N, C-alpha and C positions, 0 to 999 in steps of 0.2 A: 781416298779423297783426290779429286781431280782438279787441276787448274787449267782452264781453257783460255787461250790468248787470241786476240785479234790484232794482228801486226800489219801495219801499213808502212811500206818503205818508200821514201821519196828521195830526190837527189840530195837533199840537204839534211834530212833527219829521219829518225825512226821513232814512230809513235806506237806505244804498246799499251793495251788495256787488258787487264786480267780480271777474271771473276772466279770465285770459288764455287765448285759444283760438287756438293756433297750428296748423300743419298736421300736428303729431304724431299727432293722432287718426286721420288717414287710414291710418296704418300699423298700427293696432290690428286685432284679429281678433274682437272681441266676447266675449273670454274672461271668464267669470264672470257674464255678463249673461243673465238668465232671460227668455225670450220666450214668451208664450202665443199660440197661433194658434187662434182660434175659427173653426171652419170645418167641412169635410166629413171631417176626419180626415187622417192622414198615412200614406203608404206607408212603414212602418218598415223594409222590406227594400230600399228603393231604394238603389242604390250611392252616390248623392250624399248620402244622409241617414243611412246606417247608423251607429248609435252616437251620433247627435246629438239624438235625441228622448228626453228624460229622463222624461217622463210622458205617458201616453196614456189619456184618460178619455172616456166617452161618456154623453150624456144618456139617462136612462131615466125614462119617466113613472111616477109612483107616486101614484095617485088624482089629487089636484089639485096635487101637487108634482112637481118635476123633480129627480131625484137623479143624481149622477155616479158611475159605476162604472168601475174599470179596464177598458180595452179593448185587444184585440189584433187587432181586425177591420180595422184600417188605414183606408184611404180608400175611400169609396163613390162618389166622383164625379171625383176627380183635382184638384179645385180647391185643396184644402188642401195637397196635395203640391206643386203648382205654386208656391204662396206660400212654403212652407217651402224649396223649392229656391232661390228668389230670395234669401231672407234668408241662407241658408247660403252662397251664393256670395259675398255681400258681407261677412258676419260669420261665417266658418267655425267659430269656436269658441264661438259663442253656444249656450246651453242651451235647446233647443226643447221646448215642451210642446204636445201636441195636445188641444184641447177640442172634441170632435165634437158638433155640434148640427145638421148638415145630413145628409140621407140621399142616396139615389141621385138623380142628376140635379142635385145641389146644391139640392134643395128641403128646406125645414125649417119648423118651427113657431116663431112669434114668441115663445112662452113659453119654448121651449128656448133660443132665442137670448138672451133676457133672463137666463135662469138661468145660461147659460154665461158671460156677461159678469160676473154677480154672483159666480160661482165664482172667476173669475180675479182679481177685485178682492179678495175675501176671502182668497185665497191670496197676495195682495200681490205679484203679478208686476210686475216693474219696467216691462215693455214688453208691450203687447197689440196684436196685429194683427187688425183687423176688416175683412176684405175682403168684407163683406156688410152688409146693412142691410134696413130695412123701410119701406114707405110707409103702413102701416096706422096711422091716427090714434090708436087706443087705446094704442099703444106710445110715443107722444110723451112723455107725462108720466113714466111709470116709467123710460124710458131716460134722460131728462133728469136726473132725480133721481139715478139710479145713476152717471151720468157725472160729476155734481158731486161725489159721494162719492169716486169714483175719483181725480179731480183733487186733492181735499183730502187723500187718503191717499198721494199721490205717484205713483200709477200713470200712466204715459205711454201714452195710447191713440192709435193711428193708425188712421183709418178711411178707406175708399174712398168716393168720391162715386158716386152712382147713374150707370149708363151711359146711362139715359134722361133726358130733360129734367126729369122730375118729381123734386123733392127727396126724399131718403131720410133716415131717422133711423138712426144718430146723426150722420152726416157733417156735418149742418148746425149741430151744436152746437159752433161754433168756439171758444167761450170755455173749454171744458173738454177739448177734444181737438185733434188735428192732423188735418186732412182733406186728401185727396190726389186729384188727377185725373191722367189720362195725358197724356204729351207724346210727341213723336217722337224725343226725345233718346235716345241709347244709353248714354251714360256716367252711371252712377248718382250720381257726385259732382257732376255738372252739373245739379242740380235747380233749379227756380225757385220763387219766392215771390211771390204776387200779393197784395200788401198791400191790405187793405180789402175783399177778396172773401170770400164765405162759405167757398168751397173755396180754401184758401190756397196749397197747394203743388202743384207739377207735377213729375212724375218719369217715367222711362221706362215706357211701357205699350203700345208698338206693336211687334208681332212680337217679343215677348220670349221667348227660348228658355230653357226651364226644365224641371225634372223633371216626369215624368208617370207614370201607372200602369204597372205591369209592368216597371219598370226603364228605361222609355223616356224620351224628351224630346219636347217639343212647343213650337211657336212660338205665342204667345197674345197677344191684344190686349184691353185693357180697363182700366178704373180699378182693378179688383181686383188687377192685377199691377203697378200703379204704387205702391200702398200698401206692399207688402213691401220695395220699394226704400228707402223712407224709414225703415221699421223697421230695416233693415240698417244704414243710416247712423247712426241714433240708437243702435244697439247699440255701434257704434264710439265714439261720443261718450261713452256711459255707462261704457265700460271706462276711457276716459281721465279722465273726471270723474264718478265714481259717485254723487256727492251732488247732481247736478243736479236741480232741481225741474222739473215740467212747464212752468212759465212760462219758466224759463231755457233749456230745450231748444228751445222755440219761438223764443225770442230768438236762440239760437245758429243755428238753421236759417235764420232771416231774415237774419242777418249774413253767413252763408256764401253764401246765394243772391244777396245784394247784390254780394258779391265776384265771384261767377260772372258776373253781368250786366255788371259793369265790365270783366271780362276780354274778354267777347264784344265790347263796344263798342270797346275798344282794338284788338282784332284787325280789326274792320270798318274802323276809322279808318286803321289801318296799311295795309290792303289798298287802300283808296281812294287813299292817298298814293303807293303803289307804282305805281298805274295812271296817275297824272298824269305 
């Protein structure tokens, strides 16, 4: 049993709010939780995802602006469908929304990415999956400002780390979002938390079998596919505790990960004792 606290310290007083986090959240399905997937689109006809995508929009350039129009073109790369499949497997009743900013081959424009994130924040999605990022320095400041606004408005943003050693934005903005890298773990509930690291969480991301284009499935490896595992977990937490702030969600994930680590240590100790 875990107790998670949200503590705010001022010059005059300390205000503490505690909530109890038992294992009941693990049996939830994500019902009523709205999840935006900013990616290459979602295959709306995939058997694993039929009826689960409540909104599908696509970035459309309009002079110097980027507008979002309803889209039925689905997924142009498979990447967004794969992320949606992972989320849906963990939180089958979550309400998914596709915000398409990537084209064929998973290639996109930084302005469309920024506009897609701003669209999701303005629509006040509870939970945003960002299995993409950029290394272009001109997007550092606008993404940082936008993620601060998302945090202040209560949007919980989960971002994948870059698969290459070079840091990418916005995954390094750990004060305003939750960043994730892959591990060889297979159980989505056994995620890890690396306290003090820029990329804090680890989740399954090696040979993950998930939905792919044309109604098929594919085994995929990468930080992109670790990210939706945490999104699915957070969807379960939000169904059980819908008023959680981004700070409280991160605190809850840390507490659960600590329990996971303690269980592993106990099992290792038990195994060594049995060998003696």
